[in-house]
N, C-alpha and C positions, 0 to 999 in steps of 0.2 A: 280486165283480162290482159289487154295490151300493156297496161302499166306493170302488171306482175311479170309478164314475159320480158319486158325491157329491163326490169330490175334484176331478173335472174341472169340475163346476158351481161349486165354491168358487173354483177357479182363474180361471174365466171371470168370475165376479162381482168378484174382486179386480182383474183387469185392467181391467174396465169402470169400476170405482170410482176407479181411479187418476187419470184426468183430472178427475173431479168434485172429488176432494179437492184436487188442485192448483189448480183454478179457484177453489175457496173460499178457499184460502190467499192467492191473488193479490188477492182482493177486500179483504183485510185491510191492504193497502198504501195509502198516500196517493197520490192521482193528481190530475192537472190536470183541471178540469171542462170546459175549453174556453171558459170565460167570461173575457174579458180586456178591458181598457180602456186608453186612452191619453189623455194630457192634455199639451198644449204644442205650440208651433209646430214643434219638431223631430220630432214624432211623425207628421206628415202622411204618409199612405200606408203606415204600418207594418202588417205582417202577422205572424201567428203560426202556426206549424205544430207538431205534436206527434209523438213517436215512436209505435210501435205499442202500447206499454203505457201511454201518457199519463204518462210520468215525466220526459221531457226536452222542454222548450219552446224553440223557436228563433224569435226575433223578428228580423225584417229591417227595417232603417230605410233607405229609399231617399233620404230628404231631411234626414237629421240631420247637419248640418255647418255650419261657419263658415268665412268666407273674407275676407281683406283684400287689397287696399284696397276692393274692392266687397263689400258685405254679403251675408248677415247676419253681424254680428260676434259675436253671442251668441245661443245657442239652448238651450232646455231641453226635456226630455221626461220625463214620469212614466208608467211602464208598470206596470200592475197585472195579476198573474196569480193566478187563484183555484185553491186546492188543497183537495180534499176528503179529510179525514182519517177513519180508521175511527171509527165512532160509539161513544163510551163506552170507547175503548181508548187506552192510552198508546202513543205513537209517538215514537221518538227517532232522530235522524239528523243528517247534515250536508248541507245544500243548497249547491250550488256554482253561482255566477253568474259568467259569463265574457263580458266586453265586448271586442269587437275593432273596430279601425278603422285610420285612417291619419293620420299627422301629417307636415306638411311646412312647416317654418319656417326662415327665414334667421337670421343673426346679429342680435341685438337684439330679437327677437320671442320671446315665450313663449306656449305653448299650455297651456290648463288644461281638465281634465275634473274638475269640482269638484262639491261638494254631493252626491256619490254615496253614498247611504245607503239603508237599507231601513226601511219602516214595515210592521209586521205586525199585522193586526187580524182577529179579536180576539187579544190577547196572552195566550193561555191556556197556562200553563206557563212555561218558561224559554227565553230566546233569547239567543244570543251571536253577533253578526254582525261581520265584518271587511270593511270596504268601502274599499279604498285609493283615494285620489284620484290622478289622473294629472297630471303637470307635465313639460313638455319645453321646454328652452331651446335656441334655435337656435345653430349650425346642426344641424337634425335632419330626416331624411327617412326614415321607416320605418313599417312596420305595427306596431301595438301590441296587447298583450293585457293586460287588467286582470282579476284574478280575486278573487271574494268567496268566503268560506267562512262559512256561517251554521249554527252548531250550534243544535239546538232539542230540547226535550222537551215534547210537547204532549199534553194529556189532554182532548179534547172530551167533555163529559159528556152531550151530547144531539145530536140531528140538526141543530138550528138552528145551533149554533156549531161544527159539524164542518167548516164552510166557512171557510177562512182565506185572507185576501188578502195577498199579498206584493207590495208596491209599491216599485219602485226609482226614486229620483229622480236625475236627471243634468243637468248644465249644462256646455255647451261655450263657451269664450271664447278670444280672442286678445288679447294685450297687447304693446305699445300698440296701440289700435284704429286708429291712424293710421300703423301700420307700413307698410313698402314692399310686402310680399307675405306670404302665409301661408295655411295651411288646416289644419283639424282636422275629422275626421269620425268618427262612430260608426256602423258599418255593421250590426253584428249583436250580439245579446245572447242567450246560451244559459243557461237555468236548469235545473239537473239535480238531481232529488230522488230518484235511485235508491238512494242510500246511506241506508237507514232500517231500523230493527229495532224489534220490540216491546220495551217497557221495563216 
C-alpha cells in the first residue's frame, strides 16, 4: 500500500513538473523583445505585431510606396527589430525575412526595390544573409514576394550583448522618374526566427 501511495505521488509530481520543464526550455530560445524602431519617410505610420511566442514579427507599412507622374518617386525605410538571445549560450538558426507588395508599371518604366540588406549589431558569431533586390520592367502588374534567408550562429557571452538588432534597409524607386505612370509599394515585412537550435 505504501508503495502504491509513493508511486501515485511520484506520478503526480512528474505530471506537475512537465509544464515547468517545458517552460524552462522555451526560455532558452531567441525571442523578439518588442523594441523596434523605424527611420525614413517610407516608414511613416508603420506598426509591428508579434505572434504568441514572440518569434514572428509582422511589420505593416501603410505609406511605403512610390508613384509617377505624381510623387513621391523614391522612398526609403530602415526597420530595426531587437532579438534577445539566451545569455551565454550558443544559438544557431536561419531567420527568414519576407517582403510583400504590389508593382504596376507600363512599357518603358522600371521599378526597383534596392539596397535591401541587413545590418546586425553586435555581430557576435557568424552571419550569412541573402537579400535579393527586386527589379520589374514594364509591362508588369502583380503582387510580389521577396524572401531573405539569414543563417547565423551567435554566442552572446553576457546579458548586455544578448540583445541583437536586426536592421533591414530598403529603397523604392521608379525609372525614369518622368515616366507616364507607375507605382511600387511595400505593404508588409515578416521576420521569422522560429528555426533555431542550440549549437
